[in-house]
C-alpha positions as CSV (number, residue, x, y, z in Angstrom):
1,M,-45.7,-81.4,-21.9
2,A,-47.1,-78.9,-24.8
3,L,-44.6,-77.9,-27.0
4,A,-43.3,-74.7,-28.7
5,L,-42.3,-74.7,-32.4
6,G,-39.2,-72.5,-33.2
7,I,-38.3,-71.4,-36.7
8,D,-35.1,-69.6,-38.0
9,V,-35.1,-68.5,-41.7
10,G,-31.4,-68.4,-42.4
11,T,-29.2,-67.6,-45.6
12,S,-28.1,-71.1,-46.1
13,G,-31.2,-73.0,-44.7
14,V,-34.3,-72.9,-42.6
15,R,-34.0,-74.8,-38.9
16,A,-37.4,-75.7,-37.1
17,L,-37.2,-76.7,-33.4
18,A,-39.4,-78.2,-30.7
19,V,-39.1,-77.0,-27.3
20,D,-40.7,-78.2,-24.4
21,E,-42.1,-76.5,-21.4
22,V,-39.2,-76.5,-19.5
23,G,-36.7,-75.4,-22.2
24,A,-35.5,-78.5,-23.3
25,V,-35.0,-79.3,-27.3
26,V,-37.1,-82.5,-28.2
27,A,-37.1,-82.2,-31.5
28,E,-36.0,-80.5,-34.8
29,S,-35.8,-80.9,-38.6
30,G,-34.3,-78.5,-41.6
31,R,-34.0,-77.6,-45.1
32,S,-31.5,-75.8,-47.4
33,Y,-32.6,-73.7,-50.0
34,P,-30.4,-71.4,-52.7
35,L,-28.6,-68.4,-52.7
36,L,-28.6,-66.6,-55.8
37,T,-25.7,-64.1,-56.9
38,P,-26.6,-62.5,-60.1
39,R,-23.7,-60.5,-60.1
40,P,-20.6,-59.7,-57.8
41,G,-21.6,-58.4,-54.5
42,W,-25.4,-58.9,-55.4
43,T,-27.1,-61.9,-52.7
44,E,-30.6,-63.0,-53.4
45,Q,-32.9,-65.4,-52.6
46,H,-36.5,-66.3,-53.8
47,P,-39.0,-65.5,-50.4
48,E,-41.1,-68.8,-52.1
49,D,-38.0,-71.1,-51.4
50,W,-38.2,-70.0,-47.7
51,L,-41.7,-71.1,-47.4
52,V,-41.2,-74.2,-49.3
53,G,-38.2,-75.2,-46.8
54,T,-40.2,-74.1,-43.6
55,L,-43.0,-76.2,-44.7
56,D,-41.3,-79.2,-45.4
57,A,-39.5,-79.0,-42.0
58,L,-42.2,-78.3,-40.3
59,R,-43.8,-81.2,-41.8
60,D,-40.8,-83.4,-40.9
61,L,-40.8,-82.0,-37.3
62,S,-44.8,-83.0,-37.5
63,A,-44.3,-86.5,-38.0
64,Q,-41.7,-86.6,-35.6
65,L,-44.4,-85.5,-32.4
66,T,-47.1,-87.4,-33.4
67,G,-49.8,-87.5,-30.5
68,Q,-48.1,-84.3,-28.9
69,E,-49.6,-81.3,-28.1
70,I,-48.1,-78.3,-30.4
71,A,-49.2,-74.7,-28.4
72,V,-47.5,-72.1,-30.4
73,L,-45.2,-71.3,-32.9
74,G,-42.1,-68.4,-33.2
75,L,-40.0,-66.8,-35.9
76,S,-36.5,-66.0,-36.2
77,G,-34.1,-65.0,-38.9
78,Q,-31.9,-63.0,-41.1
79,M,-32.3,-59.8,-40.6
80,H,-31.8,-56.6,-43.0
81,G,-33.4,-57.9,-46.0
82,L,-36.2,-56.5,-48.5
83,V,-39.1,-58.5,-49.7
84,P,-41.1,-56.3,-51.7
85,L,-45.1,-57.0,-52.1
86,D,-47.8,-56.0,-54.5
87,A,-51.2,-54.8,-53.3
88,Q,-52.0,-58.5,-53.6
89,G,-49.4,-59.5,-51.0
90,G,-47.5,-61.2,-54.3
91,V,-43.5,-60.8,-54.3
92,V,-42.3,-58.4,-56.8
93,R,-38.8,-59.4,-57.5
94,P,-36.3,-62.0,-55.5
95,A,-35.2,-60.7,-51.8
96,L,-31.9,-58.7,-51.3
97,L,-30.3,-60.1,-48.6
98,W,-28.3,-59.0,-45.5
99,N,-24.6,-59.1,-47.4
100,D,-25.9,-57.1,-50.6
101,Q,-23.6,-54.7,-51.4
102,R,-25.1,-52.7,-54.4
103,T,-26.6,-50.1,-52.5
104,G,-23.6,-47.4,-52.2
105,A,-25.9,-44.8,-54.5
106,G,-28.6,-45.7,-52.1
107,V,-26.5,-44.8,-48.8
108,A,-25.3,-41.7,-50.3
109,E,-28.8,-40.5,-51.0
110,I,-29.9,-41.3,-47.2
111,E,-26.7,-39.3,-46.1
112,A,-27.4,-36.6,-48.4
113,A,-30.7,-36.0,-47.1
114,I,-30.3,-36.6,-42.9
115,P,-27.1,-36.0,-41.3
116,R,-25.4,-38.7,-39.9
117,R,-25.4,-37.9,-36.4
118,T,-29.7,-37.2,-36.7
119,L,-30.0,-40.3,-38.6
120,V,-27.7,-42.4,-35.6
121,A,-29.3,-40.7,-32.8
122,R,-32.5,-41.3,-34.0
123,T,-32.2,-45.2,-35.1
124,G,-29.6,-45.8,-33.5
125,N,-27.5,-46.6,-36.9
126,P,-25.6,-44.6,-39.9
127,A,-27.0,-45.6,-43.5
128,V,-25.3,-48.9,-43.9
129,T,-25.4,-50.9,-47.0
130,G,-27.3,-54.1,-46.0
131,F,-29.9,-52.5,-44.3
132,Q,-33.5,-52.7,-45.9
133,L,-33.8,-48.9,-46.3
134,P,-31.1,-48.5,-48.7
135,K,-32.5,-51.1,-50.4
136,L,-35.6,-49.7,-51.3
137,L,-34.2,-46.8,-52.6
138,W,-31.6,-48.7,-54.8
139,L,-35.4,-50.5,-56.4
140,R,-36.7,-47.0,-56.7
141,Q,-33.8,-46.1,-58.7
142,A,-32.4,-49.3,-60.8
143,E,-36.0,-51.2,-61.2
144,P,-38.7,-47.7,-61.3
145,E,-41.1,-50.5,-63.0
146,N,-41.0,-52.7,-59.9
147,F,-40.8,-50.2,-57.7
148,G,-44.1,-48.9,-58.9
149,R,-45.8,-51.9,-58.3
150,V,-44.6,-52.5,-54.4
151,R,-47.4,-51.8,-51.4
152,H,-45.7,-53.6,-49.2
153,V,-42.2,-53.6,-47.3
154,L,-41.3,-56.9,-45.0
155,L,-38.8,-58.6,-43.7
156,P,-37.1,-62.1,-44.2
157,K,-39.0,-63.7,-41.0
158,D,-42.0,-61.0,-41.5
159,Y,-42.7,-62.2,-44.9
160,L,-42.8,-66.0,-43.8
161,G,-44.9,-64.8,-41.1
162,Y,-47.1,-63.2,-43.4
163,A,-47.4,-66.5,-45.8
164,L,-48.4,-68.5,-42.7
165,T,-50.8,-66.3,-41.3
166,G,-51.9,-63.9,-43.5
167,T,-51.1,-60.9,-41.3
168,M,-48.5,-58.7,-42.4
169,A,-46.3,-57.3,-38.7
170,A,-43.2,-56.6,-37.7
171,E,-41.2,-56.3,-34.3
172,P,-38.7,-53.9,-32.9
173,S,-35.6,-56.2,-32.9
174,D,-35.5,-57.1,-36.5
175,A,-37.0,-53.4,-37.5
176,S,-34.2,-51.4,-36.1
177,G,-32.1,-53.0,-38.3
178,T,-34.0,-51.2,-41.4
179,N,-32.6,-47.6,-41.3
180,C,-35.8,-46.1,-40.8
181,F,-36.9,-47.4,-37.4
182,E,-37.0,-44.8,-34.5
183,L,-35.6,-46.6,-31.7
184,A,-37.6,-44.0,-28.8
185,S,-40.8,-44.4,-29.9
186,K,-40.3,-48.0,-31.6
187,T,-42.5,-46.8,-34.6
188,W,-41.6,-46.3,-38.3
189,D,-39.6,-43.0,-38.6
190,A,-41.9,-41.1,-40.6
191,E,-39.4,-37.8,-40.4
192,V,-36.6,-40.3,-42.0
193,L,-39.1,-41.6,-44.8
194,G,-40.3,-38.3,-45.7
195,A,-37.0,-36.6,-46.2
196,L,-36.5,-39.6,-48.7
197,G,-40.1,-39.5,-50.3
198,L,-41.3,-42.5,-48.8
199,D,-44.3,-43.3,-46.7
200,T,-44.8,-45.1,-44.0
201,A,-47.8,-46.9,-45.3
202,L,-45.5,-49.3,-46.7
203,F,-44.3,-50.9,-43.6
204,P,-46.3,-53.3,-41.4
205,D,-48.1,-52.8,-38.2
206,I,-45.2,-53.2,-35.2
207,V,-46.1,-55.4,-32.3
208,S,-43.6,-56.9,-29.7
209,S,-41.5,-59.5,-29.8
210,H,-43.8,-61.9,-28.1
211,G,-47.0,-60.7,-29.8
212,V,-48.9,-63.3,-31.4
213,I,-49.5,-61.7,-34.9
214,G,-51.7,-64.6,-36.2
215,T,-52.9,-68.4,-36.4
216,L,-51.4,-70.8,-39.1
217,T,-54.3,-70.9,-42.0
218,R,-56.2,-73.9,-42.1
219,E,-54.7,-75.0,-45.4
220,L,-51.2,-74.6,-44.1
221,A,-52.3,-76.9,-41.2
222,A,-53.4,-79.8,-43.3
223,Q,-50.3,-79.3,-45.0
224,T,-48.0,-79.7,-42.5
225,G,-50.2,-81.8,-40.0
226,L,-50.1,-78.8,-37.8
227,P,-53.2,-77.8,-35.6
228,D,-55.7,-75.6,-37.3
229,G,-55.3,-71.9,-35.3
230,L,-51.9,-72.5,-34.3
231,P,-50.9,-68.9,-33.0
232,V,-48.3,-67.7,-34.4
233,V,-45.5,-65.3,-32.3
234,A,-44.0,-62.4,-34.0
235,G,-40.5,-63.9,-32.5
236,A,-37.1,-61.5,-33.3
237,G,-34.0,-61.1,-35.4
238,D,-31.4,-63.7,-35.8
239,N,-29.0,-62.2,-33.5
240,A,-31.9,-61.0,-30.4
241,A,-33.6,-64.7,-30.7
242,A,-29.9,-66.0,-30.5
243,A,-29.3,-64.2,-27.5
244,T,-32.7,-65.0,-25.9
245,G,-31.9,-68.4,-26.0
246,L,-28.5,-68.1,-24.2
247,G,-30.5,-66.2,-21.4
248,L,-29.2,-62.5,-22.1
249,S,-31.5,-59.6,-20.9
250,S,-31.2,-56.2,-20.8
251,R,-32.0,-56.7,-17.4
252,T,-28.4,-57.8,-16.8
253,P,-26.2,-56.2,-19.0
254,S,-22.8,-57.1,-18.0
255,L,-23.3,-60.9,-19.2
256,G,-23.0,-60.2,-23.1
257,S,-21.7,-62.9,-25.7
258,V,-18.9,-63.2,-28.3
259,S,-19.7,-65.2,-31.4
260,L,-16.7,-66.2,-33.6
261,G,-19.0,-67.8,-36.4
262,T,-18.2,-67.0,-40.3
263,S,-18.6,-63.3,-39.0
264,G,-17.6,-62.4,-35.2
265,V,-20.1,-60.7,-33.1
266,I,-20.1,-59.3,-29.9
267,F,-23.3,-58.7,-28.5
268,A,-24.1,-56.1,-25.6
269,P,-27.2,-55.8,-23.7
270,L,-28.3,-52.4,-22.2
271,D,-31.9,-50.9,-21.0
272,A,-31.9,-47.6,-23.0
273,P,-31.3,-46.3,-26.5
274,T,-27.9,-45.4,-26.2
275,P,-26.3,-45.1,-29.5
276,D,-22.4,-44.4,-30.2
277,P,-23.0,-40.9,-31.5
278,E,-20.6,-41.7,-34.4
279,G,-22.3,-45.1,-35.2
280,R,-19.0,-47.0,-35.1
281,V,-21.3,-50.2,-33.6
282,H,-24.9,-50.8,-34.2
283,L,-27.8,-50.4,-32.3
284,F,-30.6,-52.5,-31.8
285,C,-33.4,-53.3,-30.0
286,H,-33.7,-56.5,-27.7
287,A,-36.5,-59.4,-27.6
288,D,-36.9,-58.4,-24.5
289,G,-38.2,-54.8,-24.9
290,G,-35.0,-53.3,-24.1
291,Y,-32.3,-52.6,-26.5
292,H,-28.3,-54.2,-27.5
293,L,-25.2,-52.8,-29.2
294,L,-24.1,-55.3,-31.9
295,G,-20.2,-54.9,-33.2
296,V,-19.3,-57.0,-36.2
297,T,-15.8,-58.3,-37.5
298,L,-17.1,-59.4,-41.3
299,A,-14.6,-62.2,-41.2
300,A,-13.8,-64.0,-38.0
301,A,-13.9,-68.0,-38.7
302,G,-14.1,-67.1,-42.2
303,S,-10.7,-65.5,-42.0
304,F,-9.2,-68.8,-40.5
305,R,-11.2,-70.6,-42.7
306,W,-9.9,-69.0,-45.7
307,Y,-6.2,-69.2,-44.5
308,R,-6.6,-73.2,-44.0
309,D,-8.4,-73.3,-47.4
310,T,-6.0,-71.3,-49.4
311,F,-2.5,-71.7,-47.5
312,A,-3.1,-75.3,-45.8
313,P,-5.9,-77.5,-47.6
314,G,-6.3,-80.6,-46.2
315,Q,-5.0,-80.0,-42.4
316,S,-7.3,-79.6,-39.7
317,F,-8.4,-76.5,-38.0
318,S,-7.5,-78.2,-34.9
319,S,-3.8,-79.5,-35.9
320,L,-3.9,-75.2,-37.2
321,T,-4.3,-74.4,-33.7
322,E,-1.7,-76.8,-32.4
323,Q,0.9,-75.0,-34.7
324,A,-0.3,-71.7,-33.2
325,E,0.2,-72.7,-30.0
326,K,4.3,-73.1,-30.6
327,S,4.3,-69.3,-31.2
328,Q,4.2,-66.8,-28.7
329,P,1.5,-64.2,-27.7
330,G,2.1,-61.4,-30.2
331,A,3.1,-64.2,-33.0
332,N,6.6,-63.3,-33.5
333,G,5.6,-59.9,-34.8
334,V,3.8,-60.6,-37.3
335,T,0.4,-58.7,-37.6
336,F,-2.9,-60.0,-39.5
337,K,-5.8,-57.5,-40.4
338,P,-9.1,-59.5,-40.9
339,Y,-10.3,-57.0,-43.5
340,L,-11.1,-60.3,-45.8
341,A,-14.8,-58.9,-46.8
342,G,-14.3,-54.7,-45.9
343,E,-15.1,-54.0,-42.0
344,R,-17.9,-53.5,-40.0
345,T,-17.4,-52.2,-36.7
346,P,-15.7,-49.7,-35.9
347,H,-14.6,-48.5,-39.6
348,L,-17.9,-49.2,-41.5
349,D,-15.6,-49.2,-45.1
350,P,-16.6,-52.2,-47.2
351,D,-13.4,-51.2,-49.3
352,L,-10.9,-52.6,-46.2
353,R,-8.6,-55.1,-47.7
354,G,-6.7,-57.6,-45.3
355,S,-3.0,-57.7,-45.0
356,W,0.3,-59.6,-43.0
357,T,2.8,-57.5,-42.0
358,G,5.8,-58.1,-39.7
359,L,7.2,-61.0,-42.1
360,S,10.9,-61.9,-41.8
361,L,13.0,-65.1,-42.5
362,A,12.2,-65.9,-38.7
363,T,8.9,-66.0,-39.3
364,R,7.1,-69.8,-39.4
365,Q,3.8,-70.7,-39.9
366,A,2.8,-71.1,-36.5
367,D,3.0,-67.4,-36.5
368,I,1.1,-67.0,-39.1
369,V,-1.7,-68.7,-37.9
370,R,-1.1,-67.1,-34.7
371,A,-1.3,-63.8,-36.6
372,V,-4.6,-64.7,-37.9
373,L,-6.3,-66.0,-34.5
374,E,-4.9,-62.6,-32.9
375,G,-5.9,-60.6,-35.8
376,V,-9.8,-61.4,-35.4
377,A,-9.4,-61.0,-31.5
378,Y,-8.1,-57.2,-31.9
379,S,-10.8,-56.5,-34.5
380,L,-13.4,-57.7,-32.0
381,R,-11.1,-55.4,-29.1
382,D,-12.1,-52.4,-31.6
383,A,-15.7,-53.3,-31.0
384,L,-15.3,-53.2,-27.6
385,D,-13.8,-50.3,-26.8
386,V,-16.7,-48.8,-28.8
387,I,-19.3,-50.7,-26.6
388,S,-17.4,-50.6,-23.2
389,P,-18.1,-46.3,-22.7
390,L,-21.9,-47.3,-23.2
391,V,-22.2,-50.8,-21.5
392,K,-19.6,-52.3,-19.5
393,L,-19.3,-56.4,-19.9
394,E,-18.1,-58.0,-16.7
395,R,-18.4,-61.3,-18.5
396,A,-19.6,-62.9,-21.9
397,L,-20.6,-66.5,-23.3
398,A,-18.5,-67.6,-26.4
399,T,-20.4,-69.2,-29.1
400,G,-19.8,-70.5,-32.7
401,G,-17.8,-73.1,-34.5
402,G,-14.5,-71.0,-33.5
403,A,-15.6,-71.2,-29.6
404,A,-14.7,-74.7,-29.8
405,S,-10.9,-73.9,-29.4
406,D,-9.4,-73.6,-26.5
407,T,-6.3,-71.9,-27.9
408,W,-8.4,-69.0,-29.8
409,L,-10.9,-68.8,-26.8
410,Q,-7.9,-67.9,-24.6
411,I,-6.2,-65.7,-27.0
412,V,-9.9,-63.7,-27.3
413,T,-10.1,-63.7,-23.7
414,D,-6.8,-62.0,-22.6
415,V,-7.0,-59.5,-25.6
416,L,-10.4,-58.3,-24.8
417,E,-9.9,-58.7,-21.1
418,V,-13.2,-60.2,-20.7
419,P,-13.7,-63.4,-18.8
420,L,-15.2,-66.0,-21.4
421,T,-17.7,-69.1,-20.6
422,R,-18.6,-71.7,-23.2
423,P,-22.0,-73.0,-22.7
424,L,-21.8,-77.0,-23.9
425,Q,-24.3,-75.7,-26.5
426,S,-25.5,-73.3,-28.4
427,Q,-29.3,-73.9,-30.2
428,G,-29.2,-70.6,-32.1
429,P,-31.8,-68.0,-33.0
430,A,-34.6,-70.8,-33.3
431,Y,-34.5,-71.9,-30.2
432,G,-35.1,-68.4,-28.7
433,A,-37.9,-68.2,-31.2
434,A,-39.7,-70.8,-29.4
435,L,-39.0,-69.4,-25.9
436,L,-40.5,-65.9,-27.4
437,A,-43.2,-68.3,-28.3
438,W,-43.8,-69.9,-25.0
439,Q,-43.8,-65.9,-23.9
440,G,-46.3,-65.1,-26.7
441,V,-49.1,-67.4,-25.1
442,G,-48.6,-66.8,-21.4
443,H,-46.5,-69.5,-20.3
444,T,-43.7,-67.5,-19.4
445,E,-42.7,-63.8,-18.0
446,N,-39.6,-63.6,-19.6
447,A,-38.3,-65.7,-22.8
448,A,-34.7,-65.7,-21.7
449,S,-35.6,-67.0,-18.3
450,L,-36.6,-70.4,-19.8
451,A,-33.1,-70.3,-21.6
452,R,-31.1,-74.3,-20.8
453,R,-27.6,-72.9,-20.8
454,E,-25.2,-75.6,-19.0
455,N,-21.8,-73.9,-19.2
456,G,-18.7,-75.9,-20.1
457,R,-15.2,-74.1,-19.7
458,D,-14.6,-70.6,-18.0
459,F,-11.8,-68.8,-19.8
460,T,-10.0,-66.4,-17.2
461,L,-7.1,-63.9,-18.1
462,E,-3.9,-65.3,-18.3
463,E,-1.5,-63.0,-20.3
464,P,-3.0,-60.0,-21.3
465,E,-0.1,-57.7,-21.2
466,P,1.8,-58.9,-24.0
467,Y,-1.4,-58.4,-26.6
468,R,-1.6,-55.0,-25.5
469,E,1.7,-53.9,-27.3
470,A,0.5,-56.3,-30.2
471,L,-2.7,-54.6,-30.2
472,S,-1.1,-51.1,-30.0
473,R,1.1,-52.3,-33.5
474,Y,-2.2,-53.6,-34.9
475,R,-3.7,-50.4,-35.0
476,S,-0.9,-48.5,-36.0
477,V,-0.5,-50.6,-39.4
478,S,-2.2,-48.9,-42.0
479,V,-4.3,-51.0,-44.8
């Protein structure tokens, strides 16, 4: 069989997969690279590090696949980042990443120029500190000399595509996370950019997520051992690519996903660009030509890890969840707010902070641990309650490291009141990128239909009633 390659440019490293014609993973490789934090709240990376890591991973993958036909390569990566390039395509300064928080003044500038409801109606989102457009405004204000050199602005995976092919392009799923992409027309929003004194010429042409942007250069083919002229497909932002790899499609909007990673994410496909008018959940394009809503809790499994590392060092997560099972739903009256890094959905407030309330002399460690697990579930329920009037999820696939816990998934199931299914494995964005690559060369008409998803355990509602009272208590606690 021929093979498609998928690459995911993540925050901690790059992952590359080889996927055969029926959607099975046959080989993988990865490389790490540094994260730069030059000041509190700033996160940066050198785009050249992404390229070096990618070429190393591709070289390793190629060596594993000697004698096999490699037909196409697809891309995915961290969203929202700013890669500024000069007229020759050189990197002007290190890239500002999705979790960079230096852009408060840029957000204020956008909100002063464009009413929030107008921006949400056009782009699906309010101005968000982590998005690309506020970063560009920061660059103009804080580093005018660098800004004066900028002629092109790319997202992380699109920079990699440019480095591999020499072609600058973007696609809707990633572009819709910039704050300046009009969802209805799927084009750069000239009205939004014009109100801020910016030109659409800074941004690359838009192609479909399965569109071929170019071919691997002869030089890089020789360096990696990959075929000269290998087609490279635009791919998708990491959330849309991961959803594609799970088989999630805007054609079946009743099936979504819940991720319990460092952050928590509810992914809900939908077939029309229908934003929450207040912008409390994100609305992005999906890789299949439709759209999706994204509710985000910034510290999900991150809250659990913080608790373990701070208050129970040396204990395993499984031993802590076993303790949580000794406490009843509602955690004996203890409430935890998981706002350890501020909060995205529905508050959009980076200054929110976490807390425990309801502590007493009767509180045990089991109650504290259970309160952490429940607090994350309640924060996801806050997101789901914004999503539900726009699209109703009947079932969701559970992914992320936290989904390994039966106890936590049952809590989340009962709090969300949505049945969950845990796949036996989830290959993440690189897998979705490979499936989109197959679609790009005509092997399939629908990338998500190639996804190989073997379901493990199903979680159905057991005790939703006790959590309804505890959810009300959670929402009544001010921080």
